[in-house]
C-alpha positions in Angstrom: -5.7 4.0 -25.8 -7.8 1.2 -25.2 -6.8 -1.1 -21.8 -8.5 -4.2 -21.4 -6.8 -5.4 -18.0 -8.1 -7.1 -15.2 -9.5 -4.8 -11.9 -6.1 -4.3 -10.4 -4.9 -2.4 -13.7 -8.3 -1.1 -14.1 -8.1 0.2 -10.5 -4.8 2.1 -10.9 -5.7 4.0 -14.5 -9.0 4.9 -12.3 -7.0 5.9 -9.3 -4.4 7.9 -11.4 -7.2 9.9 -13.2 -6.4 8.3 -17.0 -10.0 6.9 -18.0 -11.9 9.1 -20.4 -14.5 6.1 -20.9 -15.3 3.1 -19.7 -17.2 0.3 -21.2 -19.1 -2.3 -19.4 -21.0 -5.3 -20.5 -23.6 -6.7 -18.1 -24.6 -10.8 -19.1 -27.9 -12.2 -18.2 -25.6 -14.6 -15.5 -25.3 -14.9 -12.2 -22.1 -16.3 -10.6 -21.1 -16.3 -6.7 -18.2 -17.2 -4.7 -15.3 -15.2 -2.9 -13.1 -15.7 -6.3 -15.2 -13.9 -8.5 -13.7 -10.7 -10.3 -14.8 -7.2 -9.4 -14.4 -4.3 -11.7 -12.5 -2.3 -9.6 -9.6 -4.4 -7.3 -7.5 -2.1 -5.1 -7.5 0.0 -1.9 -10.8 1.8 -1.4 -11.3 5.4 -2.5 -12.6 8.2 0.0 -15.9 9.3 -0.4 -14.9 12.0 -1.4 -13.2 11.2 -3.9 -15.4 8.5 -5.7 -14.6 8.6 -9.1 -17.9 9.5 -10.8 -19.5 8.4 -14.3 -22.2 9.3 -17.0 -24.1 7.2 -18.3 -23.3 8.1 -22.4 -25.0 4.9 -23.9 -26.9 1.4 -23.6 -26.8 -0.7 -26.4 -29.0 -4.2 -25.9 -27.9 -7.5 -27.6 -29.0 -11.2 -26.9 -29.8 -10.3 -23.1 -26.4 -8.8 -22.7 -26.5 -4.9 -21.8 -23.3 -2.7 -23.4 -23.0 0.2 -21.2 -20.5 3.0 -21.9 -19.4 5.8 -19.7 -17.9 8.9 -19.5 -15.6 9.5 -16.7 -16.1 13.0 -14.9 -13.0 14.6 -14.1 -13.1 17.2 -10.9 -16.8 16.2 -10.3 -18.5 16.9 -7.3 -19.9 14.0 -5.4 -23.4 13.6 -5.4 -25.1 13.4 -1.7 
């Protein structure tokens, strides 16, 4: 299942442990302001329950980075 939702929907899936992979695009643009959306929007995760990711691949095309992460299940938090 591919979910292309906003930060609230993404947070819900992450919080429920339903994310296997996360794809993030980093564009060479800088934006600022209070209304700029973030990747996740919702209640904070406790440090001991922070979602952990493993980088699987990085691809660059015309200055944009395409990052592919694997969500780690039951991972011990890094200190």
